[in-house]
C-alpha positions as CSV (number, residue, x, y, z in Angstrom):
1,M,-7.3,11.7,-34.6
2,S,-10.1,11.2,-36.6
3,R,-13.5,10.3,-36.3
4,A,-12.6,6.4,-37.7
5,E,-10.0,6.4,-35.7
6,R,-11.9,6.8,-32.2
7,S,-14.8,4.2,-33.1
8,V,-14.5,0.4,-32.2
9,P,-15.8,-1.9,-34.6
10,A,-18.8,-3.9,-32.7
11,P,-16.6,-7.6,-33.8
12,L,-13.7,-6.2,-31.3
13,L,-16.4,-4.0,-29.3
14,I,-18.3,-7.0,-27.7
15,P,-15.1,-9.0,-26.9
16,A,-13.6,-6.7,-24.8
17,V,-16.5,-5.8,-23.3
18,V,-17.0,-9.3,-22.2
19,A,-13.5,-9.5,-21.4
20,V,-13.7,-6.4,-19.2
21,A,-16.6,-8.0,-17.2
22,F,-14.5,-11.1,-16.7
23,L,-11.6,-9.6,-15.2
24,V,-13.4,-6.9,-13.1
25,L,-16.3,-8.5,-12.0
26,P,-14.7,-10.8,-9.5
27,L,-13.1,-7.6,-7.8
28,V,-16.4,-5.9,-7.4
29,G,-17.7,-8.9,-5.9
30,L,-15.1,-9.1,-3.6
31,L,-15.8,-5.4,-2.6
32,V,-19.5,-6.2,-1.9
33,R,-19.0,-9.1,0.0
34,T,-16.5,-7.4,2.5
35,P,-17.9,-7.1,5.8
36,W,-17.4,-3.8,6.1
37,S,-19.1,-3.4,9.5
38,G,-16.4,-6.2,10.7
39,L,-12.9,-4.8,8.9
40,W,-11.3,-3.4,11.7
41,P,-12.0,-6.4,14.1
42,Q,-11.4,-8.8,11.4
43,L,-7.7,-6.9,10.3
44,T,-6.8,-6.7,14.4
45,A,-7.5,-10.6,14.7
46,P,-4.7,-12.3,16.1
47,G,-2.2,-13.5,13.5
48,V,-2.9,-11.2,10.8
49,G,-0.5,-8.4,11.9
50,E,2.0,-10.9,11.7
51,A,1.0,-12.3,8.9
52,L,1.0,-8.8,6.8
53,R,4.2,-7.8,8.8
54,L,6.2,-11.2,7.6
55,S,4.6,-10.6,4.1
56,L,5.9,-7.2,3.8
57,V,9.4,-7.8,5.3
58,S,10.0,-10.7,2.9
59,A,8.7,-9.3,-0.1
60,T,10.9,-6.2,0.9
61,L,14.3,-8.4,1.4
62,A,13.4,-10.5,-1.6
63,T,13.3,-7.4,-3.8
64,A,16.2,-6.3,-2.6
65,V,17.9,-9.6,-3.2
66,S,16.5,-9.9,-6.8
67,L,18.1,-6.2,-7.4
68,V,21.4,-7.0,-6.4
69,L,21.4,-10.1,-8.4
70,G,19.0,-9.6,-10.9
71,V,20.3,-6.2,-12.5
72,P,23.8,-7.6,-13.0
73,L,22.4,-10.7,-14.6
74,A,19.9,-8.1,-17.1
75,W,23.2,-6.4,-18.1
76,V,24.9,-9.7,-19.0
77,L,21.5,-10.4,-21.2
78,A,21.4,-7.2,-22.6
79,R,24.8,-5.8,-23.4
80,S,27.7,-8.7,-23.0
81,R,28.4,-11.5,-26.0
82,I,28.8,-14.3,-24.1
83,R,27.9,-17.6,-26.2
84,G,24.7,-19.4,-25.1
85,R,22.7,-16.3,-24.0
86,G,19.7,-17.5,-25.7
87,L,19.7,-20.6,-23.7
88,L,20.4,-18.4,-20.5
89,R,17.5,-16.1,-21.0
90,A,15.5,-19.3,-21.4
91,L,16.8,-20.5,-18.1
92,V,16.1,-17.0,-16.3
93,T,12.8,-17.1,-17.5
94,V,11.9,-20.6,-16.5
95,P,10.3,-19.9,-13.4
96,L,7.7,-17.5,-15.4
97,V,5.7,-20.4,-16.4
98,L,6.7,-23.0,-13.9
99,P,3.7,-24.1,-11.5
100,P,5.0,-22.6,-8.3
101,V,4.6,-25.6,-6.6
102,V,7.2,-27.1,-8.6
103,G,9.2,-24.4,-7.8
104,G,8.8,-25.0,-4.1
105,V,9.9,-29.0,-4.7
106,A,12.9,-28.2,-6.9
107,L,14.0,-25.6,-4.1
108,F,13.1,-28.4,-1.6
109,L,15.5,-30.7,-3.2
110,V,18.5,-28.0,-3.9
111,L,18.4,-26.5,-0.1
112,G,16.8,-29.1,1.8
113,R,18.8,-31.2,4.6
114,Q,19.1,-33.9,1.9
115,G,19.4,-31.7,-0.8
116,I,22.3,-30.5,-3.4
117,V,23.5,-28.0,-1.6
118,G,20.9,-28.3,2.0
119,R,23.0,-31.3,2.9
120,W,26.6,-29.7,3.0
121,L,25.4,-26.4,4.6
122,D,23.3,-28.7,7.3
123,E,26.5,-30.8,8.1
124,A,29.1,-28.3,8.0
125,F,27.7,-25.4,9.4
126,G,24.4,-26.9,11.0
127,I,22.1,-24.4,8.5
128,T,18.7,-25.6,7.9
129,I,16.7,-23.7,5.3
130,P,13.6,-25.2,4.8
131,F,10.1,-24.2,7.0
132,T,12.1,-20.9,8.0
133,T,11.5,-17.1,7.2
134,T,14.8,-17.3,5.0
135,A,12.7,-20.3,2.9
136,V,10.2,-17.5,2.6
137,V,12.4,-15.1,1.2
138,I,14.1,-17.6,-1.0
139,A,10.9,-19.1,-2.6
140,E,9.8,-15.4,-3.4
141,T,12.9,-14.4,-4.7
142,F,12.7,-17.6,-7.4
143,V,9.4,-16.4,-8.6
144,A,10.0,-12.8,-8.9
145,M,13.4,-12.0,-9.9
146,P,12.5,-13.0,-13.3
147,F,10.1,-10.0,-13.7
148,L,12.5,-7.5,-12.5
149,V,15.4,-9.1,-14.8
150,I,12.8,-8.7,-17.9
151,S,12.1,-5.0,-17.3
152,V,15.6,-4.0,-16.8
153,E,16.9,-6.0,-19.5
154,G,13.9,-4.7,-22.0
155,A,15.3,-0.9,-20.5
156,L,18.7,-1.6,-21.3
157,R,18.0,-2.9,-24.9
158,A,15.7,0.7,-25.2
159,A,18.1,2.8,-23.9
160,D,20.7,4.8,-26.0
161,A,24.3,3.0,-26.1
162,R,25.9,6.1,-27.4
163,F,26.5,7.9,-24.2
164,E,28.0,4.6,-22.9
165,D,30.3,5.1,-25.9
166,A,31.0,8.4,-25.2
167,A,32.0,7.6,-21.9
168,A,34.2,5.0,-23.1
169,T,35.9,7.1,-25.5
170,L,36.9,9.8,-22.7
171,G,38.5,6.6,-20.8
172,A,35.9,5.3,-18.3
173,D,36.3,2.2,-17.7
174,R,32.8,-0.7,-18.4
175,W,32.5,-0.7,-14.1
176,T,32.5,3.4,-14.0
177,T,30.5,3.4,-17.0
178,F,28.0,1.1,-15.6
179,R,28.1,2.9,-12.5
180,R,27.3,6.9,-13.9
181,V,25.9,6.1,-17.3
182,T,23.8,2.9,-17.3
183,L,22.0,3.1,-14.1
184,P,21.3,6.4,-14.2
185,L,19.7,6.0,-18.2
186,V,17.9,2.6,-16.9
187,A,16.7,4.0,-13.5
188,P,13.1,4.1,-14.1
189,G,12.7,0.0,-15.8
190,I,14.9,-0.6,-12.4
191,A,12.2,1.2,-10.6
192,A,9.4,-0.3,-12.6
193,G,10.8,-3.7,-12.2
194,A,11.3,-3.9,-8.7
195,V,7.5,-2.6,-8.0
196,L,6.2,-5.6,-10.1
197,C,9.0,-8.1,-8.4
198,W,7.9,-6.9,-5.0
199,A,4.0,-7.2,-6.1
200,R,4.6,-10.7,-7.2
201,A,6.8,-11.3,-4.2
202,L,3.7,-10.5,-1.8
203,G,1.5,-12.7,-3.7
204,E,3.8,-15.9,-3.8
205,F,1.9,-18.9,-2.5
206,G,2.7,-22.2,-4.2
207,A,6.5,-22.0,-3.5
208,T,6.2,-20.6,-0.2
209,I,3.8,-23.1,1.2
210,T,6.0,-26.2,-0.4
211,F,9.6,-25.0,0.8
212,A,8.7,-22.9,4.0
213,G,5.8,-24.1,4.9
214,N,2.5,-22.5,7.0
215,F,3.4,-21.8,10.4
216,P,2.4,-18.3,11.7
217,G,4.7,-16.1,13.0
218,T,7.6,-17.6,11.2
219,T,6.8,-18.7,7.4
220,Q,2.6,-18.1,7.3
221,T,2.4,-14.9,4.9
222,M,-0.6,-12.7,3.8
223,P,-1.7,-15.2,1.1
224,L,-1.3,-18.6,3.6
225,A,-3.2,-16.6,5.9
226,V,-6.1,-16.4,3.2
227,Y,-6.0,-20.1,2.1
228,L,-6.2,-20.8,6.2
229,A,-8.7,-18.6,7.0
230,L,-11.2,-19.5,3.8
231,Q,-11.4,-22.9,5.5
232,R,-12.7,-21.8,8.6
233,D,-13.6,-17.9,8.2
234,P,-14.7,-17.1,4.7
235,E,-15.8,-13.1,6.0
236,A,-11.9,-13.0,7.2
237,A,-10.7,-14.4,3.8
238,I,-12.6,-11.9,2.2
239,V,-11.1,-9.0,4.5
240,L,-7.3,-10.4,4.0
241,S,-7.9,-10.6,0.4
242,L,-9.3,-7.0,0.0
243,V,-5.7,-5.9,2.0
244,L,-3.9,-7.6,-0.8
245,L,-6.3,-6.0,-3.8
246,A,-5.7,-2.8,-1.8
247,V,-1.6,-3.5,-2.5
248,S,-1.8,-4.4,-6.2
249,L,-4.2,-1.4,-6.8
250,A,-1.4,0.7,-5.1
251,T,1.4,-1.1,-7.1
252,L,-0.6,-0.4,-10.3
253,L,-1.0,3.6,-9.2
254,L,3.2,3.2,-8.9
255,L,3.5,2.0,-12.3
256,R,1.1,4.2,-14.3
257,G,3.4,6.8,-14.6
258,R,6.2,4.4,-16.1
259,W,3.4,3.0,-18.4
260,L,2.0,6.5,-19.5
261,G,5.7,7.5,-20.0
262,R,6.1,4.3,-22.5
263,S,3.4,5.4,-24.7
264,G,4.1,8.7,-24.6
265,A,7.7,8.2,-25.9
266,G,6.4,5.6,-28.4
267,A,4.2,9.0,-30.1
268,V,7.1,10.7,-30.4
269,P,7.9,10.7,-34.3
């Protein structure tokens, strides 16, 4: 690499430094203002363990549901020739840009007791979904699954289709090819999408509080606990925020190898 390639022009360097400061300083402020001496008492306070447990369990369940439903959907978007794929892709990615609170309202109108599907569930089976732990998982799945779908679809498009063609030539049907060839090829993309999905589900707030409410031990996840603590005990809110920051950093570390692998692959002529 030449010296000219290593140097950064001043018109680019200055805005880049400002951007780094803008993104990093709030995190530094969180670390600086953390009451380290009272960290353990805050973490062991009543309700914190329940909120953390519920967040981890619900995010994991939401990711599992997203894997079961999202991987086939990504295959349809990337490999099939069905008409209307562009419209389908647009609909699938709407939750990425939709305000989470609006997503919660939409879920309520469909699965609420007077909703399109919820009324039938209530009348036929006596099942009520809103303001339950199930509602938390559904809300998190709704906002997080598109991250998995986009990641897996990109991996499918980047995968070498010649291996699948070879399997078909040898007599394998589409389902066998998917299980034995396609899935191993895109496994890193699925893993990366699952981690992103899990992290997004863990941090979900708007759709959860709208559709599931904020009931300790039942629907109060860590983001909701942070919001509630900020109103009565700012130090507790800082400590809980630090926990979510640690989880987010751990997620980035898990994805780091995936990103480096992409950059390394891109450098090969």
